[in-house]
PDB file of N, CA, C and O in Angstrom:
ATOM      1  N   MET A   1      74.614  20.657   5.138  1.00  0.00           N
ATOM      2  CA  MET A   1      74.259  18.932   5.697  1.00  0.00           C
ATOM      3  C   MET A   1      74.791  18.920   6.974  1.00  0.00           C
ATOM      4  O   MET A   1      75.961  19.259   7.149  1.00  0.00           O
ATOM      5  N   ILE A   2      73.945  18.508   8.060  1.00  0.00           N
ATOM      6  CA  ILE A   2      74.082  18.311   9.014  1.00  0.00           C
ATOM      7  C   ILE A   2      74.999  16.511   8.865  1.00  0.00           C
ATOM      8  O   ILE A   2      74.685  15.636   8.058  1.00  0.00           O
ATOM      9  N   ASP A   3      76.283  16.415  10.052  1.00  0.00           N
ATOM     10  CA  ASP A   3      76.764  15.212  10.322  1.00  0.00           C
ATOM     11  C   ASP A   3      76.154  14.537  10.939  1.00  0.00           C
ATOM     12  O   ASP A   3      75.690  14.964  11.997  1.00  0.00           O
ATOM     13  N   LYS A   4      75.847  12.834  10.400  1.00  0.00           N
ATOM     14  CA  LYS A   4      74.535  12.231  11.038  1.00  0.00           C
ATOM     15  C   LYS A   4      75.714  11.801  12.345  1.00  0.00           C
ATOM     16  O   LYS A   4      74.964  11.627  13.305  1.00  0.00           O
ATOM     17  N   ASN A   5      76.445  11.674  12.596  1.00  0.00           N
ATOM     18  CA  ASN A   5      77.398  11.538  13.738  1.00  0.00           C
ATOM     19  C   ASN A   5      76.718  12.269  15.558  1.00  0.00           C
ATOM     20  O   ASN A   5      76.708  11.971  16.752  1.00  0.00           O
ATOM     21  N   LEU A   6      76.232  13.396  14.568  1.00  0.00           N
ATOM     22  CA  LEU A   6      75.823  14.529  15.234  1.00  0.00           C
ATOM     23  C   LEU A   6      74.489  13.790  16.482  1.00  0.00           C
ATOM     24  O   LEU A   6      74.401  14.006  17.690  1.00  0.00           O
ATOM     25  N   PHE A   7      73.745  13.036  15.731  1.00  0.00           N
ATOM     26  CA  PHE A   7      72.463  12.254  16.209  1.00  0.00           C
ATOM     27  C   PHE A   7      72.514  11.903  17.620  1.00  0.00           C
ATOM     28  O   PHE A   7      73.621  11.850  18.157  1.00  0.00           O
ATOM     29  N   PRO A   8      71.382  11.640  18.342  1.00  0.00           N
ATOM     30  CA  PRO A   8      72.199  10.380  19.330  1.00  0.00           C
ATOM     31  C   PRO A   8      71.529   9.019  18.627  1.00  0.00           C
ATOM     32  O   PRO A   8      71.346   8.737  17.443  1.00  0.00           O
ATOM     33  N   ASN A   9      71.396   8.683  19.204  1.00  0.00           N
ATOM     34  CA  ASN A   9      71.312   6.507  18.634  1.00  0.00           C
ATOM     35  C   ASN A   9      70.437   6.252  19.682  1.00  0.00           C
ATOM     36  O   ASN A   9      70.601   5.032  19.715  1.00  0.00           O
ATOM     37  N   LEU A  10      69.531   6.501  20.673  1.00  0.00           N
ATOM     38  CA  LEU A  10      68.920   6.031  21.510  1.00  0.00           C
ATOM     39  C   LEU A  10      67.408   6.838  21.166  1.00  0.00           C
ATOM     40  O   LEU A  10      67.288   7.791  20.395  1.00  0.00           O
ATOM     41  N   PHE A  11      66.517   6.308  21.805  1.00  0.00           N
ATOM     42  CA  PHE A  11      65.216   7.021  21.657  1.00  0.00           C
ATOM     43  C   PHE A  11      64.377   6.400  22.588  1.00  0.00           C
ATOM     44  O   PHE A  11      63.702   5.404  22.329  1.00  0.00           O
ATOM     45  N   ILE A  12      64.416   7.080  23.866  1.00  0.00           N
ATOM     46  CA  ILE A  12      63.492   6.350  24.954  1.00  0.00           C
ATOM     47  C   ILE A  12      61.550   6.639  25.029  1.00  0.00           C
ATOM     48  O   ILE A  12      60.858   7.439  25.659  1.00  0.00           O
ATOM     49  N   VAL A  13      61.281   5.694  24.187  1.00  0.00           N
ATOM     50  CA  VAL A  13      59.638   6.220  24.222  1.00  0.00           C
ATOM     51  C   VAL A  13      59.178   5.605  25.813  1.00  0.00           C
ATOM     52  O   VAL A  13      59.845   4.709  26.330  1.00  0.00           O
ATOM     53  N   GLY A  14      57.685   6.341  26.667  1.00  0.00           N
ATOM     54  CA  GLY A  14      57.354   5.805  27.296  1.00  0.00           C
ATOM     55  C   GLY A  14      56.115   6.101  27.891  1.00  0.00           C
ATOM     56  O   GLY A  14      55.699   7.121  27.342  1.00  0.00           O
ATOM     57  N   ALA A  15      55.364   5.729  28.699  1.00  0.00           N
ATOM     58  CA  ALA A  15      53.845   6.563  28.977  1.00  0.00           C
ATOM     59  C   ALA A  15      54.338   7.172  30.660  1.00  0.00           C
ATOM     60  O   ALA A  15      55.254   6.733  31.357  1.00  0.00           O
ATOM     61  N   ALA A  16      53.355   8.333  30.980  1.00  0.00           N
ATOM     62  CA  ALA A  16      53.618   8.984  32.325  1.00  0.00           C
ATOM     63  C   ALA A  16      53.769   7.204  33.216  1.00  0.00           C
ATOM     64  O   ALA A  16      53.351   6.178  32.679  1.00  0.00           O
ATOM     65  N   LYS A  17      54.401   7.233  34.519  1.00  0.00           N
ATOM     66  CA  LYS A  17      54.394   6.661  35.534  1.00  0.00           C
ATOM     67  C   LYS A  17      55.060   5.673  34.544  1.00  0.00           C
ATOM     68  O   LYS A  17      54.046   5.413  33.897  1.00  0.00           O
ATOM     69  N   GLY A  18      55.964   4.988  34.000  1.00  0.00           N
ATOM     70  CA  GLY A  18      56.317   4.048  33.652  1.00  0.00           C
ATOM     71  C   GLY A  18      57.878   3.810  33.506  1.00  0.00           C
ATOM     72  O   GLY A  18      58.328   3.399  32.436  1.00  0.00           O
ATOM     73  N   GLY A  19      58.608   4.043  34.471  1.00  0.00           N
ATOM     74  CA  GLY A  19      59.758   4.200  34.833  1.00  0.00           C
ATOM     75  C   GLY A  19      60.747   5.175  33.324  1.00  0.00           C
ATOM     76  O   GLY A  19      61.720   4.709  32.731  1.00  0.00           O
ATOM     77  N   THR A  20      60.273   6.175  33.128  1.00  0.00           N
ATOM     78  CA  THR A  20      61.125   6.372  32.124  1.00  0.00           C
ATOM     79  C   THR A  20      62.380   7.001  32.347  1.00  0.00           C
ATOM     80  O   THR A  20      63.367   7.055  31.614  1.00  0.00           O
ATOM     81  N   THR A  21      62.074   7.705  34.055  1.00  0.00           N
ATOM     82  CA  THR A  21      63.227   8.806  34.704  1.00  0.00           C
ATOM     83  C   THR A  21      64.166   7.376  35.029  1.00  0.00           C
ATOM     84  O   THR A  21      65.254   7.031  34.569  1.00  0.00           O
ATOM     85  N   THR A  22      63.180   6.662  36.100  1.00  0.00           N
ATOM     86  CA  THR A  22      64.474   5.760  36.612  1.00  0.00           C
ATOM     87  C   THR A  22      65.405   5.152  35.186  1.00  0.00           C
ATOM     88  O   THR A  22      66.601   5.214  35.470  1.00  0.00           O
ATOM     89  N   LEU A  23      65.305   4.899  34.539  1.00  0.00           N
ATOM     90  CA  LEU A  23      65.720   4.483  33.333  1.00  0.00           C
ATOM     91  C   LEU A  23      66.543   5.506  32.689  1.00  0.00           C
ATOM     92  O   LEU A  23      67.644   5.377  32.153  1.00  0.00           O
ATOM     93  N   HIS A  24      65.747   6.640  32.850  1.00  0.00           N
ATOM     94  CA  HIS A  24      66.705   7.972  31.759  1.00  0.00           C
ATOM     95  C   HIS A  24      68.010   8.349  33.053  1.00  0.00           C
ATOM     96  O   HIS A  24      69.132   8.733  32.722  1.00  0.00           O
ATOM     97  N   TYR A  25      67.567   8.138  34.588  1.00  0.00           N
ATOM     98  CA  TYR A  25      68.607   8.259  35.370  1.00  0.00           C
ATOM     99  C   TYR A  25      70.072   7.003  35.189  1.00  0.00           C
ATOM    100  O   TYR A  25      71.300   7.075  35.161  1.00  0.00           O
ATOM    101  N   ALA A  26      69.101   6.006  35.109  1.00  0.00           N
ATOM    102  CA  ALA A  26      70.068   5.069  35.611  1.00  0.00           C
ATOM    103  C   ALA A  26      71.454   4.570  34.071  1.00  0.00           C
ATOM    104  O   ALA A  26      72.650   4.296  34.172  1.00  0.00           O
ATOM    105  N   LEU A  27      70.628   4.644  32.934  1.00  0.00           N
ATOM    106  CA  LEU A  27      71.464   4.860  31.932  1.00  0.00           C
ATOM    107  C   LEU A  27      72.195   5.909  32.474  1.00  0.00           C
ATOM    108  O   LEU A  27      73.163   5.482  33.103  1.00  0.00           O
ATOM    109  N   ASP A  28      72.085   7.324  32.469  1.00  0.00           N
ATOM    110  CA  ASP A  28      73.329   8.280  32.581  1.00  0.00           C
ATOM    111  C   ASP A  28      74.305   7.874  33.569  1.00  0.00           C
ATOM    112  O   ASP A  28      75.444   8.337  33.498  1.00  0.00           O
ATOM    113  N   GLN A  29      73.938   6.936  34.623  1.00  0.00           N
ATOM    114  CA  GLN A  29      75.451   6.161  35.237  1.00  0.00           C
ATOM    115  C   GLN A  29      76.381   5.587  34.543  1.00  0.00           C
ATOM    116  O   GLN A  29      77.518   5.294  34.913  1.00  0.00           O
ATOM    117  N   HIS A  30      75.938   5.442  33.626  1.00  0.00           N
ATOM    118  CA  HIS A  30      77.121   4.588  32.628  1.00  0.00           C
ATOM    119  C   HIS A  30      78.381   5.708  31.874  1.00  0.00           C
ATOM    120  O   HIS A  30      78.136   6.760  31.284  1.00  0.00           O
ATOM    121  N   PRO A  31      79.180   5.346  32.019  1.00  0.00           N
ATOM    122  CA  PRO A  31      80.247   6.599  31.252  1.00  0.00           C
ATOM    123  C   PRO A  31      80.313   6.159  30.098  1.00  0.00           C
ATOM    124  O   PRO A  31      80.870   7.059  29.470  1.00  0.00           O
ATOM    125  N   GLN A  32      80.074   5.254  29.347  1.00  0.00           N
ATOM    126  CA  GLN A  32      79.857   5.274  27.979  1.00  0.00           C
ATOM    127  C   GLN A  32      78.722   5.511  27.107  1.00  0.00           C
ATOM    128  O   GLN A  32      78.539   5.091  25.964  1.00  0.00           O
ATOM    129  N   VAL A  33      77.869   6.375  27.950  1.00  0.00           N
ATOM    130  CA  VAL A  33      76.192   6.729  27.601  1.00  0.00           C
ATOM    131  C   VAL A  33      76.285   8.066  28.229  1.00  0.00           C
ATOM    132  O   VAL A  33      76.707   8.380  29.342  1.00  0.00           O
ATOM    133  N   TYR A  34      75.796   8.782  27.270  1.00  0.00           N
ATOM    134  CA  TYR A  34      75.341  10.691  27.729  1.00  0.00           C
ATOM    135  C   TYR A  34      74.230  10.613  27.369  1.00  0.00           C
ATOM    136  O   TYR A  34      73.807  10.348  26.243  1.00  0.00           O
ATOM    137  N   MET A  35      73.356  10.971  28.857  1.00  0.00           N
ATOM    138  CA  MET A  35      72.096  11.864  28.113  1.00  0.00           C
ATOM    139  C   MET A  35      71.605  12.840  28.592  1.00  0.00           C
ATOM    140  O   MET A  35      71.718  13.133  29.782  1.00  0.00           O
ATOM    141  N   SER A  36      70.895  13.597  27.629  1.00  0.00           N
ATOM    142  CA  SER A  36      70.826  14.889  27.620  1.00  0.00           C
ATOM    143  C   SER A  36      69.908  14.977  29.407  1.00  0.00           C
ATOM    144  O   SER A  36      69.245  14.144  30.025  1.00  0.00           O
ATOM    145  N   GLN A  37      70.410  16.720  29.779  1.00  0.00           N
ATOM    146  CA  GLN A  37      69.727  17.034  30.996  1.00  0.00           C
ATOM    147  C   GLN A  37      68.433  17.226  30.626  1.00  0.00           C
ATOM    148  O   GLN A  37      67.538  16.749  31.323  1.00  0.00           O
ATOM    149  N   LYS A  38      68.104  18.052  29.318  1.00  0.00           N
ATOM    150  CA  LYS A  38      66.461  17.962  29.160  1.00  0.00           C
ATOM    151  C   LYS A  38      66.414  16.375  28.647  1.00  0.00           C
ATOM    152  O   LYS A  38      67.079  15.713  27.850  1.00  0.00           O
ATOM    153  N   LYS A  39      64.787  16.001  29.905  1.00  0.00           N
ATOM    154  CA  LYS A  39      64.950  15.188  29.477  1.00  0.00           C
ATOM    155  C   LYS A  39      63.657  14.530  28.706  1.00  0.00           C
ATOM    156  O   LYS A  39      63.538  13.375  28.298  1.00  0.00           O
ATOM    157  N   GLU A  40      63.018  15.277  28.655  1.00  0.00           N
ATOM    158  CA  GLU A  40      61.787  15.205  27.719  1.00  0.00           C
ATOM    159  C   GLU A  40      61.601  16.799  26.721  1.00  0.00           C
ATOM    160  O   GLU A  40      60.766  17.679  26.928  1.00  0.00           O
ATOM    161  N   PRO A  41      62.600  16.774  25.708  1.00  0.00           N
ATOM    162  CA  PRO A  41      62.406  17.768  24.803  1.00  0.00           C
ATOM    163  C   PRO A  41      60.934  17.835  24.274  1.00  0.00           C
ATOM    164  O   PRO A  41      60.515  18.989  24.178  1.00  0.00           O
ATOM    165  N   GLY A  42      60.378  17.207  24.042  1.00  0.00           N
ATOM    166  CA  GLY A  42      59.127  17.435  23.020  1.00  0.00           C
ATOM    167  C   GLY A  42      59.654  17.847  22.101  1.00  0.00           C
ATOM    168  O   GLY A  42      59.224  18.981  21.890  1.00  0.00           O
ATOM    169  N   TYR A  43      60.830  17.383  20.952  1.00  0.00           N
ATOM    170  CA  TYR A  43      61.262  17.373  19.765  1.00  0.00           C
ATOM    171  C   TYR A  43      60.533  16.418  18.665  1.00  0.00           C
ATOM    172  O   TYR A  43      60.834  16.795  17.532  1.00  0.00           O
ATOM    173  N   PHE A  44      59.957  15.673  18.667  1.00  0.00           N
ATOM    174  CA  PHE A  44      59.223  15.086  17.990  1.00  0.00           C
ATOM    175  C   PHE A  44      57.276  14.912  17.634  1.00  0.00           C
ATOM    176  O   PHE A  44      56.547  14.232  16.912  1.00  0.00           O
ATOM    177  N   VAL A  45      57.123  16.177  18.828  1.00  0.00           N
ATOM    178  CA  VAL A  45      55.854  16.372  19.168  1.00  0.00           C
ATOM    179  C   VAL A  45      55.573  17.537  18.244  1.00  0.00           C
ATOM    180  O   VAL A  45      54.411  17.251  17.954  1.00  0.00           O
ATOM    181  N   TRP A  46      55.870  18.819  17.480  1.00  0.00           N
ATOM    182  CA  TRP A  46      55.496  19.515  17.492  1.00  0.00           C
ATOM    183  C   TRP A  46      56.382  19.886  16.216  1.00  0.00           C
ATOM    184  O   TRP A  46      57.580  19.623  16.316  1.00  0.00           O
ATOM    185  N   ALA A  47      55.892  20.518  14.923  1.00  0.00           N
ATOM    186  CA  ALA A  47      56.842  20.483  13.453  1.00  0.00           C
ATOM    187  C   ALA A  47      57.649  21.409  13.623  1.00  0.00           C
ATOM    188  O   ALA A  47      57.060  22.347  14.163  1.00  0.00           O
ATOM    189  N   GLU A  48      59.009  21.693  13.385  1.00  0.00           N
ATOM    190  CA  GLU A  48      59.704  22.306  13.174  1.00  0.00           C
ATOM    191  C   GLU A  48      59.168  24.032  12.697  1.00  0.00           C
ATOM    192  O   GLU A  48      59.261  24.517  11.569  1.00  0.00           O
ATOM    193  N   GLU A  49      58.825  24.443  13.461  1.00  0.00           N
ATOM    194  CA  GLU A  49      58.459  25.883  13.587  1.00  0.00           C
ATOM    195  C   GLU A  49      57.739  26.632  14.729  1.00  0.00           C
ATOM    196  O   GLU A  49      57.089  26.248  15.702  1.00  0.00           O
ATOM    197  N   ASP A  50      58.206  28.223  14.101  1.00  0.00           N
ATOM    198  CA  ASP A  50      58.210  29.142  15.600  1.00  0.00           C
ATOM    199  C   ASP A  50      56.428  28.548  16.513  1.00  0.00           C
ATOM    200  O   ASP A  50      55.419  28.612  15.810  1.00  0.00           O
ATOM    201  N   LEU A  51      56.343  28.253  17.370  1.00  0.00           N
ATOM    202  CA  LEU A  51      55.146  28.253  18.690  1.00  0.00           C
ATOM    203  C   LEU A  51      54.973  29.342  19.017  1.00  0.00           C
ATOM    204  O   LEU A  51      55.790  30.262  19.017  1.00  0.00           O
ATOM    205  N   GLN A  52      53.329  29.354  19.492  1.00  0.00           N
ATOM    206  CA  GLN A  52      53.009  30.906  20.160  1.00  0.00           C
ATOM    207  C   GLN A  52      51.802  30.047  21.244  1.00  0.00           C
ATOM    208  O   GLN A  52      50.822  29.632  20.625  1.00  0.00           O
ATOM    209  N   PHE A  53      51.807  29.762  22.775  1.00  0.00           N
ATOM    210  CA  PHE A  53      51.178  29.076  23.150  1.00  0.00           C
ATOM    211  C   PHE A  53      51.126  30.826  24.531  1.00  0.00           C
ATOM    212  O   PHE A  53      51.968  31.699  24.737  1.00  0.00           O
ATOM    213  N   ILE A  54      49.431  30.539  25.255  1.00  0.00           N
ATOM    214  CA  ILE A  54      48.489  31.480  25.865  1.00  0.00           C
ATOM    215  C   ILE A  54      49.110  30.875  27.145  1.00  0.00           C
ATOM    216  O   ILE A  54      48.855  29.685  26.959  1.00  0.00           O
ATOM    217  N   ASN A  55      49.684  30.931  28.183  1.00  0.00           N
ATOM    218  CA  ASN A  55      49.571  30.575  29.292  1.00  0.00           C
ATOM    219  C   ASN A  55      49.040  31.055  30.465  1.00  0.00           C
ATOM    220  O   ASN A  55      49.768  31.959  30.875  1.00  0.00           O
ATOM    221  N   ASN A  56      48.174  30.877  31.135  1.00  0.00           N
ATOM    222  CA  ASN A  56      47.260  32.174  31.914  1.00  0.00           C
ATOM    223  C   ASN A  56      47.633  33.471  31.383  1.00  0.00           C
ATOM    224  O   ASN A  56      48.599  34.222  31.513  1.00  0.00           O
ATOM    225  N   GLY A  57      46.226  33.484  30.559  1.00  0.00           N
ATOM    226  CA  GLY A  57      46.367  34.922  29.452  1.00  0.00           C
ATOM    227  C   GLY A  57      47.939  35.452  28.890  1.00  0.00           C
ATOM    228  O   GLY A  57      48.053  36.181  27.905  1.00  0.00           O
ATOM    229  N   LYS A  58      48.990  35.003  29.614  1.00  0.00           N
ATOM    230  CA  LYS A  58      50.067  35.796  29.007  1.00  0.00           C
ATOM    231  C   LYS A  58      50.288  34.855  27.895  1.00  0.00           C
ATOM    232  O   LYS A  58      49.577  33.851  27.927  1.00  0.00           O
ATOM    233  N   LEU A  59      51.310  34.986  26.695  1.00  0.00           N
ATOM    234  CA  LEU A  59      51.636  35.148  25.584  1.00  0.00           C
ATOM    235  C   LEU A  59      52.843  34.838  25.936  1.00  0.00           C
ATOM    236  O   LEU A  59      53.446  35.659  26.626  1.00  0.00           O
ATOM    237  N   ILE A  60      53.568  33.474  25.525  1.00  0.00           N
ATOM    238  CA  ILE A  60      55.061  32.626  25.367  1.00  0.00           C
ATOM    239  C   ILE A  60      55.275  32.096  23.955  1.00  0.00           C
ATOM    240  O   ILE A  60      54.388  31.581  23.274  1.00  0.00           O
ATOM    241  N   THR A  61      56.130  32.215  23.704  1.00  0.00           N
ATOM    242  CA  THR A  61      56.716  32.138  22.581  1.00  0.00           C
ATOM    243  C   THR A  61      57.418  30.828  22.523  1.00  0.00           C
ATOM    244  O   THR A  61      57.581  30.307  21.419  1.00  0.00           O
ATOM    245  N   GLN A  62      57.857  30.231  23.622  1.00  0.00           N
ATOM    246  CA  GLN A  62      58.046  28.628  23.947  1.00  0.00           C
ATOM    247  C   GLN A  62      58.096  28.253  24.509  1.00  0.00           C
ATOM    248  O   GLN A  62      59.239  28.483  24.903  1.00  0.00           O
ATOM    249  N   PRO A  63      57.460  27.309  25.448  1.00  0.00           N
ATOM    250  CA  PRO A  63      57.209  27.010  26.476  1.00  0.00           C
ATOM    251  C   PRO A  63      58.705  26.353  27.286  1.00  0.00           C
ATOM    252  O   PRO A  63      59.399  26.098  26.301  1.00  0.00           O
ATOM    253  N   ARG A  64      59.104  26.164  27.877  1.00  0.00           N
ATOM    254  CA  ARG A  64      60.420  25.701  28.714  1.00  0.00           C
ATOM    255  C   ARG A  64      60.921  24.160  28.539  1.00  0.00           C
ATOM    256  O   ARG A  64      61.940  23.479  28.423  1.00  0.00           O
ATOM    257  N   PHE A  65      59.695  24.091  28.593  1.00  0.00           N
ATOM    258  CA  PHE A  65      60.417  22.300  28.450  1.00  0.00           C
ATOM    259  C   PHE A  65      60.441  21.915  26.807  1.00  0.00           C
ATOM    260  O   PHE A  65      60.732  20.723  26.703  1.00  0.00           O
ATOM    261  N   LEU A  66      60.270  22.417  25.759  1.00  0.00           N
ATOM    262  CA  LEU A  66      60.202  21.892  24.001  1.00  0.00           C
ATOM    263  C   LEU A  66      61.390  22.357  23.242  1.00  0.00           C
ATOM    264  O   LEU A  66      61.830  23.479  23.489  1.00  0.00           O
ATOM    265  N   VAL A  67      61.812  21.797  22.571  1.00  0.00           N
ATOM    266  CA  VAL A  67      62.709  21.579  21.568  1.00  0.00           C
ATOM    267  C   VAL A  67      62.597  21.734  20.284  1.00  0.00           C
ATOM    268  O   VAL A  67      63.335  20.856  19.838  1.00  0.00           O
ATOM    269  N   ASN A  68      62.199  22.224  19.511  1.00  0.00           N
ATOM    270  CA  ASN A  68      61.108  21.658  18.324  1.00  0.00           C
ATOM    271  C   ASN A  68      62.176  22.835  16.961  1.00  0.00           C
ATOM    272  O   ASN A  68      61.576  23.513  16.127  1.00  0.00           O
ATOM    273  N   HIS A  69      63.483  22.811  17.042  1.00  0.00           N
ATOM    274  CA  HIS A  69      64.497  22.642  15.982  1.00  0.00           C
ATOM    275  C   HIS A  69      65.447  21.940  15.918  1.00  0.00           C
ATOM    276  O   HIS A  69      66.085  21.598  16.913  1.00  0.00           O
ATOM    277  N   LEU A  70      65.667  21.660  14.967  1.00  0.00           N
ATOM    278  CA  LEU A  70      66.364  20.804  14.519  1.00  0.00           C
ATOM    279  C   LEU A  70      68.395  20.903  15.533  1.00  0.00           C
ATOM    280  O   LEU A  70      68.987  20.137  16.293  1.00  0.00           O
ATOM    281  N   ASN A  71      68.659  21.982  15.042  1.00  0.00           N
ATOM    282  CA  ASN A  71      69.310  21.914  15.746  1.00  0.00           C
ATOM    283  C   ASN A  71      69.620  22.319  17.367  1.00  0.00           C
ATOM    284  O   ASN A  71      70.678  22.121  17.965  1.00  0.00           O
ATOM    285  N   ASP A  72      68.598  22.835  17.805  1.00  0.00           N
ATOM    286  CA  ASP A  72      68.304  23.318  19.181  1.00  0.00           C
ATOM    287  C   ASP A  72      68.303  21.757  19.859  1.00  0.00           C
ATOM    288  O   ASP A  72      68.804  21.272  20.873  1.00  0.00           O
ATOM    289  N   TYR A  73      67.605  21.322  18.927  1.00  0.00           N
ATOM    290  CA  TYR A  73      67.911  19.048  19.453  1.00  0.00           C
ATOM    291  C   TYR A  73      69.202  18.644  19.590  1.00  0.00           C
ATOM    292  O   TYR A  73      69.634  18.312  20.694  1.00  0.00           O
ATOM    293  N   LEU A  74      70.070  18.626  18.319  1.00  0.00           N
ATOM    294  CA  LEU A  74      71.239  18.218  19.039  1.00  0.00           C
ATOM    295  C   LEU A  74      71.792  19.300  19.529  1.00  0.00           C
ATOM    296  O   LEU A  74      72.870  18.722  19.388  1.00  0.00           O
ATOM    297  N   ASN A  75      72.126  20.428  20.018  1.00  0.00           N
ATOM    298  CA  ASN A  75      72.838  20.990  21.117  1.00  0.00           C
ATOM    299  C   ASN A  75      72.819  20.364  22.158  1.00  0.00           C
ATOM    300  O   ASN A  75      73.884  20.250  22.764  1.00  0.00           O
ATOM    301  N   LEU A  76      71.251  19.579  22.861  1.00  0.00           N
ATOM    302  CA  LEU A  76      71.034  18.857  23.972  1.00  0.00           C
ATOM    303  C   LEU A  76      72.486  17.842  23.794  1.00  0.00           C
ATOM    304  O   LEU A  76      73.201  17.698  24.786  1.00  0.00           O
ATOM    305  N   PHE A  77      72.819  17.235  22.616  1.00  0.00           N
ATOM    306  CA  PHE A  77      73.700  16.237  23.195  1.00  0.00           C
ATOM    307  C   PHE A  77      75.140  16.597  22.672  1.00  0.00           C
ATOM    308  O   PHE A  77      76.064  15.784  22.648  1.00  0.00           O
ATOM    309  N   LYS A  78      75.217  17.740  22.308  1.00  0.00           N
ATOM    310  CA  LYS A  78      76.333  17.899  21.924  1.00  0.00           C
ATOM    311  C   LYS A  78      78.012  18.013  22.896  1.00  0.00           C
ATOM    312  O   LYS A  78      79.125  17.877  22.388  1.00  0.00           O
ATOM    313  N   ASP A  79      77.785  18.224  24.000  1.00  0.00           N
ATOM    314  CA  ASP A  79      78.740  17.488  24.653  1.00  0.00           C
ATOM    315  C   ASP A  79      79.139  15.725  25.209  1.00  0.00           C
ATOM    316  O   ASP A  79      80.079  15.305  25.884  1.00  0.00           O
ATOM    317  N   GLY A  80      77.791  14.910  24.482  1.00  0.00           N
ATOM    318  CA  GLY A  80      78.321  14.072  24.504  1.00  0.00           C
ATOM    319  C   GLY A  80      78.965  13.309  23.380  1.00  0.00           C
ATOM    320  O   GLY A  80      79.591  12.275  23.614  1.00  0.00           O
TER     321      GLY A  80
END
């Protein structure tokens, strides 16, 4: 069982060029707010499974930006 207190309590959704990066860094300045260093983990984009992608003809197991396993996602917020 996963402790519900480990989950983040704020989720920002935005479009490209919509100001989400500015909002991320502004919130990060507040002493009572913890923002993950990985701004766009992509957790809600893909199902929790091992993914394989091809980049320029080379097979890569997981793109650098993608976090698609719950424990990996929660680890982004462990210091908060």
